[in-house]
C-alpha positions as CSV (number, residue, x, y, z in Angstrom):
1,M,171.2,119.3,58.7
2,A,173.0,121.9,60.7
3,H,174.3,121.2,64.2
4,F,175.6,123.9,66.6
5,V,177.7,123.6,69.7
6,I,176.3,125.4,72.7
7,P,179.1,126.8,74.9
8,P,178.9,125.8,78.6
9,I,176.7,128.0,80.7
10,R,178.7,130.6,82.6
11,H,178.7,130.2,86.3
12,L,178.4,133.8,87.3
13,L,176.1,133.5,90.3
14,T,178.8,134.6,92.7
15,R,179.7,137.6,90.6
16,W,176.5,139.5,90.1
17,G,172.7,139.5,90.6
18,I,170.3,138.5,93.3
19,H,167.9,135.7,94.0
20,P,164.6,137.2,95.4
21,D,161.7,135.1,96.4
22,A,159.9,134.0,93.2
23,H,156.2,134.4,94.3
24,K,155.2,132.9,90.9
25,F,152.5,130.6,92.3
26,P,149.6,129.9,92.1
27,A,149.3,131.9,88.9
28,A,152.0,129.9,87.1
29,D,150.1,126.7,87.6
30,L,146.9,128.0,86.2
31,G,146.0,128.1,82.5
32,I,145.6,131.4,80.7
33,V,142.1,132.8,80.9
34,D,140.6,135.3,78.5
35,A,139.9,138.6,80.3
36,G,136.9,139.4,78.3
37,L,135.8,142.7,76.8
38,P,135.8,145.8,79.0
39,P,133.3,148.6,78.5
40,L,136.0,151.0,77.5
41,I,139.3,150.6,75.6
42,V,142.0,153.2,76.0
43,L,144.8,152.8,73.5
44,P,148.0,154.7,74.4
45,L,149.8,156.4,71.5
46,A,153.1,156.0,73.3
47,Q,153.2,152.3,74.3
48,Q,156.7,151.6,72.8
49,A,160.2,153.0,73.0
50,G,160.5,156.0,70.7
51,A,158.0,158.5,69.3
52,P,154.3,158.3,70.0
53,A,152.1,157.1,67.2
54,R,150.0,159.6,65.2
55,P,146.2,159.1,65.1
56,V,144.6,158.4,61.7
57,V,141.0,158.2,63.0
58,K,138.6,160.9,64.2
59,V,136.2,161.1,67.1
60,G,132.9,159.5,66.2
61,E,134.5,157.1,63.6
62,H,133.5,153.4,63.8
63,V,136.5,151.1,63.6
64,L,136.9,147.3,63.3
65,K,139.0,145.0,65.4
66,G,142.6,145.0,64.1
67,Q,142.1,148.3,62.2
68,R,145.0,150.6,62.4
69,V,144.1,153.7,64.4
70,A,147.6,155.4,64.6
71,D,150.6,155.3,62.4
72,P,154.3,155.3,63.4
73,A,155.7,158.8,63.8
74,G,159.3,158.0,63.2
75,A,161.9,155.3,62.7
76,I,161.6,154.2,66.4
77,S,157.8,154.1,66.6
78,A,155.0,151.5,66.2
79,A,151.5,151.4,64.8
80,V,148.5,151.1,67.1
81,H,145.5,149.0,66.2
82,A,142.0,148.8,67.6
83,S,141.7,145.8,70.0
84,T,137.9,145.4,69.3
85,S,135.3,147.0,67.1
86,G,133.5,150.1,68.3
87,T,133.4,153.9,68.2
88,V,136.1,156.4,68.8
89,I,134.8,158.6,71.6
90,A,137.9,160.6,72.5
91,I,141.5,161.4,71.4
92,G,143.3,163.2,74.1
93,E,145.0,162.8,77.5
94,A,144.4,159.8,79.7
95,P,146.2,158.4,82.8
96,M,149.3,156.3,81.9
97,P,151.7,154.0,83.7
98,H,154.6,156.3,83.7
99,P,157.1,157.1,86.6
100,S,156.2,160.8,86.3
101,G,152.5,160.1,86.9
102,L,151.7,162.4,84.0
103,P,148.9,161.6,81.5
104,G,149.6,160.7,77.9
105,L,147.8,160.9,74.6
106,A,145.4,158.0,73.9
107,I,142.5,157.0,71.7
108,S,139.4,156.0,73.7
109,L,137.2,153.4,72.1
110,R,133.7,152.4,73.2
111,P,133.2,148.7,72.2
112,D,130.1,147.8,70.2
113,G,130.1,144.2,71.6
114,E,130.4,142.6,68.2
115,D,134.2,142.2,68.2
116,R,134.2,142.3,64.3
117,W,137.6,141.9,62.7
118,V,138.9,144.0,59.8
119,E,139.9,141.9,56.8
120,L,143.2,140.2,57.6
121,H,145.9,139.1,55.1
122,G,148.2,136.3,56.3
123,D,150.5,133.9,54.4
124,P,150.2,130.1,54.8
125,Y,154.0,129.8,54.2
126,P,155.6,132.9,55.8
127,I,159.0,131.2,56.0
128,R,159.3,131.8,52.2
129,L,158.9,135.6,52.5
130,E,162.0,137.7,51.8
131,P,163.7,139.2,54.9
132,A,162.7,142.8,54.0
133,E,159.1,141.7,53.6
134,I,159.1,140.0,57.0
135,S,160.3,143.2,58.6
136,R,157.7,145.3,56.7
137,R,154.8,143.1,57.7
138,V,155.9,143.0,61.4
139,A,156.0,146.8,61.4
140,E,152.6,146.9,59.8
141,A,151.3,144.7,62.7
142,G,152.7,147.1,65.3
143,V,154.7,144.3,67.0
144,V,157.0,145.5,69.8
145,G,159.2,143.7,72.4
146,M,156.8,142.2,74.9
147,G,159.4,141.7,77.7
148,G,158.8,145.2,79.0
149,A,161.0,147.5,76.9
150,A,158.5,147.5,74.0
151,F,161.1,148.3,71.4
152,P,159.7,148.1,67.8
153,A,160.4,144.6,66.7
154,A,160.8,145.4,63.0
155,V,163.8,147.6,63.8
156,K,165.6,144.7,65.3
157,L,164.6,142.4,62.4
158,A,166.1,144.8,59.9
159,L,169.5,144.7,61.7
160,G,170.5,141.7,59.5
161,Q,170.6,144.2,56.5
162,R,173.3,146.2,58.3
163,S,175.1,143.9,60.6
164,A,176.3,140.3,60.4
165,I,173.9,138.5,62.7
166,D,174.8,134.9,63.6
167,T,172.5,134.1,66.6
168,V,169.0,134.9,67.6
169,I,168.4,134.6,71.4
170,L,164.9,134.2,72.7
171,N,164.5,135.5,76.2
172,G,162.4,133.1,78.2
173,S,164.1,133.7,81.5
174,E,161.3,135.8,83.1
175,C,163.5,136.5,86.1
176,E,161.2,139.2,87.7
177,P,159.3,137.9,90.8
178,Y,155.6,137.3,90.5
179,L,155.5,137.3,86.7
180,S,154.6,134.0,85.0
181,C,153.0,135.2,81.7
182,D,156.0,134.1,79.6
183,D,156.0,130.8,81.4
184,R,152.4,130.1,80.5
185,V,152.8,131.3,76.9
186,M,155.8,128.9,76.5
187,R,153.7,126.0,78.0
188,E,150.6,126.7,76.0
189,N,151.9,128.3,72.7
190,A,155.3,126.7,72.3
191,A,154.8,125.9,68.6
192,D,153.9,129.6,67.8
193,I,157.1,130.7,69.6
194,I,159.4,128.3,67.7
195,E,157.8,129.2,64.4
196,G,158.2,132.9,65.2
197,S,161.9,132.3,66.1
198,R,162.5,130.7,62.7
199,L,160.9,133.8,61.0
200,I,163.1,136.1,63.1
201,M,166.1,134.0,62.0
202,R,165.2,134.3,58.4
203,A,164.6,138.1,58.7
204,T,168.0,138.7,60.3
205,G,170.1,136.1,58.4
206,A,171.1,134.3,61.6
207,K,172.2,130.7,61.5
208,R,170.7,129.5,64.8
209,V,168.3,130.2,67.6
210,L,169.0,129.8,71.3
211,V,166.0,129.9,73.7
212,G,167.2,130.7,77.2
213,I,164.8,129.6,80.0
214,E,165.5,129.7,83.7
215,D,165.7,126.3,85.4
216,N,162.7,127.1,87.7
217,K,160.3,126.6,84.7
218,P,160.7,122.8,83.9
219,E,157.3,122.5,82.2
220,A,158.0,125.4,79.9
221,I,161.4,123.9,79.1
222,D,159.9,120.5,78.2
223,A,157.1,122.1,76.0
224,M,159.6,124.2,74.1
225,K,162.0,121.3,73.6
226,V,159.1,119.3,72.1
227,A,158.2,122.1,69.7
228,A,161.8,122.8,68.7
229,H,162.7,119.1,68.1
230,P,162.0,119.1,64.3
231,F,164.4,122.1,63.9
232,P,168.1,121.4,64.6
233,E,168.9,125.1,64.2
234,V,166.8,125.8,67.3
235,S,168.1,124.9,70.8
236,V,166.4,125.3,74.1
237,V,168.9,125.9,76.9
238,K,168.3,125.8,80.6
239,I,169.9,128.7,82.4
240,P,170.3,129.5,86.1
241,S,167.5,131.3,87.9
242,R,169.1,134.6,88.8
243,Y,167.9,138.2,88.6
244,P,168.4,140.1,86.3
245,M,169.2,137.1,84.0
246,G,166.7,138.6,81.5
247,A,168.8,141.6,80.9
248,E,170.2,141.4,77.3
249,R,173.9,141.6,78.3
250,Q,173.6,139.0,81.0
251,L,171.7,136.6,78.8
252,I,174.2,136.9,75.9
253,Y,177.2,136.3,78.2
254,T,175.5,133.4,79.9
255,L,174.6,131.7,76.7
256,L,177.5,132.6,74.4
257,G,180.4,133.8,76.7
258,V,180.7,137.1,74.9
259,E,179.7,140.7,76.0
260,P,178.6,143.6,73.8
261,P,180.9,146.5,74.2
262,A,180.1,149.3,76.7
263,G,177.6,151.6,75.1
264,G,177.2,149.1,72.2
265,R,174.4,146.8,71.1
266,A,173.8,143.1,70.9
267,A,174.2,143.3,67.1
268,D,177.9,144.3,67.7
269,V,178.6,140.7,68.7
270,G,176.3,139.2,66.0
271,V,173.3,138.7,68.2
272,V,169.6,139.8,68.2
273,V,167.6,139.2,71.4
274,H,163.8,138.9,71.4
275,N,161.3,138.0,74.1
276,V,159.4,134.7,73.6
277,G,156.1,136.5,73.5
278,T,157.4,138.7,70.7
279,A,158.3,135.6,68.7
280,A,154.8,134.3,69.1
281,A,153.4,137.8,68.0
282,V,155.7,137.7,64.9
283,W,154.3,134.3,63.9
284,R,150.7,135.4,64.2
285,A,151.4,138.6,62.4
286,L,152.9,136.8,59.4
287,R,150.8,133.6,59.3
288,Y,147.4,135.1,60.0
289,G,147.9,138.9,59.5
290,E,147.0,139.7,63.1
291,P,148.3,142.9,64.5
292,L,149.5,143.0,68.1
293,I,146.3,143.8,70.0
294,E,146.4,141.5,73.0
295,R,148.9,140.0,75.4
296,V,149.1,137.8,78.4
297,V,149.3,139.7,81.7
298,T,150.1,138.2,85.2
299,V,147.7,139.7,87.8
300,A,149.2,138.8,91.2
301,G,150.4,140.0,94.5
302,G,149.3,139.4,98.1
303,A,146.3,141.7,97.8
304,I,144.9,139.9,94.7
305,A,142.1,137.4,95.6
306,S,142.8,134.9,92.8
307,P,146.2,135.4,91.1
308,R,146.2,134.3,87.5
309,N,147.4,135.0,83.9
310,L,144.9,136.7,81.7
311,R,144.9,137.2,78.0
312,A,143.9,140.9,77.8
313,R,143.3,143.3,75.0
314,V,145.7,146.2,74.7
315,G,143.9,149.2,76.3
316,T,142.1,147.3,79.0
317,P,142.0,149.2,82.3
318,L,143.8,147.8,85.3
319,Q,140.6,147.7,87.4
320,W,138.9,145.3,84.8
321,L,141.9,142.9,85.1
322,I,141.9,143.0,88.9
323,D,138.2,142.2,88.9
324,R,138.7,139.3,86.6
325,A,141.3,138.0,89.1
326,G,138.7,138.0,91.9
327,G,139.3,141.6,93.0
328,L,141.3,142.8,95.9
329,S,141.3,140.7,99.1
330,R,142.8,143.6,101.1
331,Q,144.0,147.2,100.6
332,P,147.3,147.1,98.7
333,A,150.3,149.1,99.8
334,R,151.4,149.5,96.2
335,M,150.0,148.9,92.8
336,V,152.6,148.1,90.1
337,V,152.4,147.7,86.3
338,G,155.2,145.3,85.3
339,G,157.4,143.4,87.8
340,P,158.2,144.5,91.3
341,M,161.8,145.2,90.5
342,M,161.5,147.3,87.3
343,G,157.8,148.0,87.0
344,V,156.0,151.4,87.5
345,A,154.1,152.1,90.7
346,V,150.7,153.6,89.9
347,G,147.8,155.0,91.8
348,D,145.0,155.1,89.2
349,L,143.3,151.9,88.3
350,D,141.8,153.5,85.2
351,I,145.2,153.2,83.6
352,P,145.2,151.0,80.5
353,I,147.7,148.2,79.8
354,G,150.0,148.6,76.8
355,K,151.8,146.1,74.6
356,G,154.7,145.8,77.0
357,A,152.7,145.4,80.3
358,S,153.7,142.0,81.6
359,G,152.1,142.3,85.0
360,V,149.6,144.0,87.3
361,L,150.6,143.6,90.9
362,A,148.8,144.5,94.1
363,L,151.4,144.3,96.8
364,T,150.8,144.2,100.5
365,H,152.9,146.1,103.1
366,A,154.7,142.9,104.0
367,E,155.7,142.4,100.3
368,V,156.8,146.0,99.8
369,G,158.9,146.0,103.0
370,E,159.4,149.7,103.0
371,R,161.3,151.5,105.7
372,E,163.1,154.8,106.1
373,P,166.6,154.8,104.5
374,S,169.6,155.2,106.8
375,A,173.3,156.0,106.4
376,C,175.5,153.8,104.2
377,I,177.5,151.2,106.2
378,R,180.0,150.7,103.3
379,C,179.2,147.0,103.1
380,G,179.7,146.7,99.4
381,S,176.6,144.6,98.8
382,C,175.4,146.9,96.0
383,V,178.7,146.3,94.2
384,S,178.5,142.6,94.5
385,A,174.9,142.6,93.2
386,C,175.4,144.9,90.3
387,P,175.1,142.8,87.1
388,V,177.2,145.2,85.0
389,G,180.0,145.7,87.6
390,L,179.3,149.3,88.5
391,L,179.8,151.1,91.8
392,P,176.2,152.1,92.8
393,L,177.1,154.0,96.0
394,E,179.8,156.1,94.3
395,M,177.4,157.0,91.5
396,A,174.7,157.9,94.1
397,N,177.2,160.1,96.0
398,R,178.1,162.0,92.9
399,I,174.4,162.5,92.0
400,H,173.6,163.6,95.5
401,A,176.4,166.2,95.2
402,G,175.0,167.4,91.9
403,E,178.0,166.0,89.9
404,L,176.0,164.4,87.2
405,G,178.9,164.4,84.7
406,Q,181.1,162.5,87.2
407,A,178.3,160.0,87.7
408,E,178.1,159.5,84.0
409,D,181.9,159.1,83.8
410,I,181.8,156.1,86.2
411,G,179.0,154.3,84.4
412,L,175.6,155.9,85.0
413,R,174.5,155.3,81.4
414,D,175.4,151.6,81.7
415,C,173.1,151.1,84.6
416,L,170.2,148.7,83.8
417,T,168.0,150.3,86.6
418,C,167.2,146.7,87.5
419,G,167.0,147.5,91.2
420,A,169.3,144.7,92.4
421,C,171.5,147.2,94.3
422,G,168.6,148.7,96.2
423,Y,167.2,145.3,96.9
424,V,170.3,144.1,98.8
425,C,171.1,147.4,100.5
426,P,170.7,146.9,104.3
427,S,170.3,150.7,104.7
428,R,167.5,150.8,102.1
429,I,169.1,153.7,100.2
430,P,166.9,154.4,97.1
431,L,169.8,153.9,94.7
432,V,167.7,153.2,91.6
433,Q,165.6,156.3,92.2
434,Y,168.8,158.4,92.2
435,F,169.9,156.8,89.0
436,M,166.6,157.3,87.2
437,H,166.4,160.9,88.3
438,A,169.9,161.6,87.2
439,R,169.4,160.0,83.8
440,G,166.3,162.1,83.4
441,E,168.2,165.2,84.3
442,L,170.9,164.4,81.8
443,V,168.4,163.9,79.0
444,A,166.8,167.2,79.9
445,L,170.2,168.9,79.8
446,E,171.0,167.3,76.5
447,R,167.7,168.6,75.1
448,E,168.3,172.0,76.5
449,G,171.8,172.0,75.0
450,K,170.4,171.0,71.6
451,R,167.8,173.7,71.9
452,L,170.4,176.3,72.7
453,D,172.5,175.1,69.8
454,R,169.5,175.4,67.5
455,V,168.8,178.9,68.8
456,R,172.4,179.8,68.3
457,E,172.3,178.4,64.7
458,L,169.1,180.3,64.0
459,T,170.5,183.5,65.5
460,E,173.7,183.2,63.5
461,A,171.7,182.4,60.4
462,R,169.5,185.5,61.0
463,S,172.5,187.7,61.6
464,G,174.1,186.4,58.5
465,R,170.9,187.0,56.5
466,L,170.5,190.6,57.8
467,E,174.2,191.3,57.0
468,R,173.8,189.9,53.5
469,E,170.5,191.8,53.0
470,A,172.2,195.0,54.2
471,R,175.2,194.4,51.9
472,E,172.9,193.7,49.0
473,K,170.8,196.8,49.7
474,A,174.0,199.0,49.9
475,E,175.3,197.5,46.7
476,A,171.9,198.1,45.0
477,Q,171.9,201.7,46.3
478,A,175.4,202.2,45.0
479,R,174.4,200.8,41.6
480,R,171.4,203.0,41.4
481,K,173.5,206.1,42.4
482,A,176.1,205.2,39.8
483,E,173.4,204.7,37.2
484,R,171.8,208.1,38.1
485,A,175.2,209.8,37.9
486,A,175.9,208.2,34.6
487,A,172.5,209.3,33.2
488,A,173.0,212.9,34.5
489,K,176.5,213.1,32.9
490,K,175.0,211.8,29.6
491,E,172.3,214.5,29.7
492,T,174.8,217.2,30.4
493,A,177.0,216.1,27.6
494,A,174.0,216.1,25.2
């Protein structure tokens, strides 16, 4: 029986991060409630990191619950499945929770009310499956990271085939204010999470699992410890409540005392990190053959009449979830999908939830606390709060001056966009907005550079082809001329 030594928790609270008001109650103390079946399901094709999925159904087609309706369109992409049975009524643009506010491609489904499943194929003993088969089945089920980033889970599971993975870390920190969906899943579905973690461990070749849970979730910690008790390779570890403890780099350092290199990945230090909800989805995908078609969502905020956690189908409109939580008790100042720190502000309640949507928040003016930004007072609070040791103000100054390259040189790409710097700024300078804008500009410049490089390649290839064709034409003409001259000479001689 294996035993592992857990290093002491790193006391980093004076070095980075913030401790915002939690606002997790009363939703955290209420059991998960099924959100029911809305009259319309809108399935985004881009609800994960990477390329949007490619539709494999047509308008007018009847589909069953769990049926695949879109295939992955690249290495970093995830399949999409119908979250109920019904008829495909549209494939086209629909409102999406995106910072740009632009619509995205989606498959719209009108439920038939029968909720009939497609035939599922699970395995009663999935722990016996080979690692590659585990990854394949998880990919088939369209499982993505459910902590917000929505990175295709199968890609991480396959890391063990290329990197030496020693430790699987399950992220149960849920450090964002208001959100308590992971807390409730750990309390109510702890056994699923632990079983999923063991399957992740087998897929990656890791030797142990560490489940990091913030100390403000004692009930979840107890439930997870009971579920993990039969498995000595799985340890549940209480970690300090600090934002952004859920960031991969902070969680790894807190639990293991090591840091991935700048620009590197967790796998570079032998670690794979998954959200606790992802682990539960992995278990259900392998044990029962269920694709990822639903998730728990926290519906909360000062403008929500009855905050709670709802088990909702992927593609459910925000308005339906708000209505299931008693509706709005007052006019919100801001609607957010996700958490208040890293979520996306939205203005359209017809927007559907995706696989990575952990929360729907209706925040009041008092909770938003907006005021006009003023001049920097050089207090250094943003530097103290930054979890990765950056100089937020200096980056913002360079971005403001249009020096994106210099901002990149001093760490722009290492920024988590966690919002800690803006939260503590007494001048309310919108630092994160600067960073997100600048990173978008850099991506656009990179794409433009690649486009120009491709145009240059095509132009050079065309020039080379025309030169070659001209040379070949000249050579052919010269041959024909020589042949004609030889023929004429021969006739003359005859």
